[in-house]
Backbone as JSON, one array per atom type, in Angstrom:
{
  "sequence": "XXXXXXXXXXXXXXXXXXXXXXXXXXXXXXXXXXXXXXXXXXXXXXXXXXXXXXXXXXXXXXXXX",
  "N": [[0.9, -1.15, 0.18], [0.64, 2.14, -0.9], [1.84, 4.84, 0.52], [2.22, 7.56, -0.34], [1.86, 11.03, -0.8], [2.3, 13.1, -2.53], [4.01, 14.7, -5.3], [7.18, 16.67, -5.14], [8.94, 19.71, -5.8], [12.36, 20.11, -5.15], [13.8, 22.54, -5.4], [11.94, 24.91, -5.85], [9.76, 24.45, -4.5], [7.25, 23.55, -5.6], [4.39, 21.74, -5.6], [3.03, 18.56, -6.66], [0.44, 16.27, -7.72], [0.41, 12.54, -6.73], [-0.33, 11.1, -8.86], [0.47, 11.84, -11.37], [2.62, 11.74, -14.2], [5.12, 12.51, -14.7], [8.4, 12.9, -13.93], [10.49, 14.72, -13.65], [10.81, 18.23, -13.41], [10.2, 20.8, -16.01], [12.46, 22.33, -16.24], [14.24, 20.62, -15.68], [14.58, 19.76, -13.07], [14.75, 17.53, -10.38], [12.0, 15.81, -8.84], [10.82, 15.09, -5.68], [9.81, 12.49, -3.72], [6.79, 12.83, -1.56], [6.04, 11.58, 1.34], [3.56, 10.36, 3.36], [4.46, 10.61, 6.53], [3.58, 10.65, 9.02], [1.54, 8.58, 9.22], [3.13, 6.28, 8.4], [5.1, 6.01, 10.4], [3.37, 5.37, 12.54], [2.55, 2.86, 11.79], [4.74, 1.05, 10.92], [6.88, -0.67, 12.39], [9.93, 0.08, 13.85], [11.67, -1.34, 15.23], [11.36, -3.98, 14.05], [12.49, -3.56, 11.29], [14.93, -2.86, 12.11], [15.8, -5.69, 13.11], [15.65, -7.2, 11.04], [16.7, -8.92, 7.93], [20.13, -8.54, 6.93], [20.01, -7.1, 4.36], [18.6, -5.31, 1.51], [15.79, -6.22, 1.74], [15.09, -5.85, 4.3], [13.7, -3.53, 4.69], [11.31, -4.08, 3.46], [8.57, -3.28, 4.26], [8.47, -0.7, 4.09], [7.02, 2.03, 2.35], [6.37, 1.89, -1.22], [7.5, 4.05, -3.8]],
  "CA": [[0.14, 0.03, 0.06], [1.49, 3.39, -0.86], [1.46, 6.19, 1.32], [2.64, 8.74, -1.25], [1.01, 12.19, -0.63], [2.42, 13.71, -3.8], [5.6, 14.97, -5.48], [7.62, 18.15, -4.67], [10.3, 20.24, -6.25], [13.18, 20.64, -4.18], [14.28, 23.68, -5.69], [10.99, 25.83, -5.73], [8.47, 23.89, -3.51], [6.02, 23.27, -6.13], [3.77, 20.35, -5.36], [2.25, 17.95, -7.61], [-0.11, 14.96, -7.24], [1.19, 11.45, -7.02], [-0.81, 10.29, -10.0], [1.08, 12.54, -12.57], [3.64, 10.82, -14.82], [6.6, 13.32, -14.82], [9.18, 12.78, -12.52], [11.3, 15.92, -13.76], [10.03, 19.43, -14.05], [10.48, 21.2, -17.19], [13.91, 22.93, -16.24], [15.21, 19.67, -15.24], [14.65, 19.59, -11.58], [14.06, 16.25, -9.95], [10.97, 15.91, -8.18], [11.05, 14.31, -4.49], [8.34, 11.68, -3.23], [6.39, 13.13, -0.42], [5.43, 10.58, 1.96], [2.76, 10.57, 4.76], [5.37, 10.06, 7.66], [2.86, 10.2, 10.28], [0.96, 7.2, 8.81], [4.12, 5.38, 8.32], [5.62, 5.85, 11.78], [2.4, 4.85, 13.25], [2.09, 1.51, 11.41], [5.61, 0.4, 10.68], [7.73, -0.87, 13.64], [11.21, 0.36, 13.52], [12.49, -2.74, 15.53], [11.15, -5.13, 13.1], [13.33, -3.28, 10.49], [16.28, -3.35, 12.49], [16.16, -6.89, 13.33], [15.42, -7.85, 9.62], [18.15, -9.41, 7.36], [21.06, -7.46, 6.44], [20.0, -6.78, 2.99], [17.45, -4.57, 1.11], [14.66, -6.96, 2.38], [14.69, -5.31, 5.66], [12.8, -2.3, 4.19], [10.08, -4.42, 2.51], [7.43, -2.71, 4.8], [8.23, 0.87, 3.74], [6.26, 2.4, 0.95], [7.18, 2.04, -2.47], [7.2, 5.2, -4.62]],
  "C": [[0.87, 1.28, 0.08], [1.01, 4.26, 0.01], [2.14, 7.45, 0.94], [1.46, 9.79, -1.1], [1.07, 13.04, -2.13], [3.93, 13.73, -4.26], [5.97, 16.6, -5.24], [8.86, 18.59, -5.22], [11.0, 20.56, -5.18], [13.61, 21.97, -4.18], [13.27, 24.87, -5.17], [9.73, 25.6, -4.83], [7.26, 23.61, -4.27], [5.64, 21.82, -5.94], [2.89, 19.73, -6.43], [1.65, 16.59, -7.18], [0.56, 13.69, -7.51], [0.83, 10.87, -8.45], [-0.18, 11.05, -11.37], [2.22, 11.48, -13.05], [4.8, 11.66, -15.22], [7.28, 13.0, -13.6], [10.19, 14.08, -12.48], [10.6, 17.17, -14.23], [10.8, 19.84, -15.43], [11.9, 21.96, -17.28], [14.65, 21.93, -15.65], [15.49, 19.5, -13.77], [14.03, 18.41, -11.11], [13.08, 16.49, -8.76], [10.97, 14.92, -6.93], [9.77, 13.52, -4.28], [8.16, 12.32, -1.87], [5.54, 12.15, 0.34], [4.57, 10.97, 3.15], [3.51, 9.81, 5.87], [4.58, 9.59, 8.72], [2.12, 8.89, 10.25], [2.24, 6.2, 9.11], [4.69, 5.08, 9.83], [4.68, 5.28, 12.84], [2.12, 3.29, 13.19], [3.33, 0.55, 10.94], [6.67, 0.51, 11.95], [9.28, -1.02, 13.24], [12.17, -0.85, 14.1], [12.57, -3.64, 14.51], [12.26, -4.92, 11.82], [14.73, -3.42, 10.81], [16.86, -4.58, 12.68], [15.93, -7.74, 11.93], [16.7, -8.34, 9.0], [18.74, -8.22, 6.77], [21.1, -7.15, 4.89], [18.94, -5.81, 2.62], [16.08, -4.9, 1.66], [14.14, -6.58, 3.64], [13.69, -4.22, 5.68], [11.5, -2.68, 3.63], [8.8, -3.62, 3.12], [7.11, -1.43, 4.51], [7.7, 0.82, 2.57], [7.16, 2.39, -0.07], [6.69, 3.5, -3.34], [6.41, 5.17, -5.78]]
}
């Protein structure tokens, strides 16, 4: 389940809905994914991540962009 709020330009702060199909603004600025960190921190256990395998799979419960 994705907990993406939207996309945001790091340079100018412009925000875009998560459903748009662009990843770079017209002036070649990368867009960052803006996550719902309040929901994530309430529903994902940090200790579970810390005790997971020493590979990328320890982060499987985190949202995908």
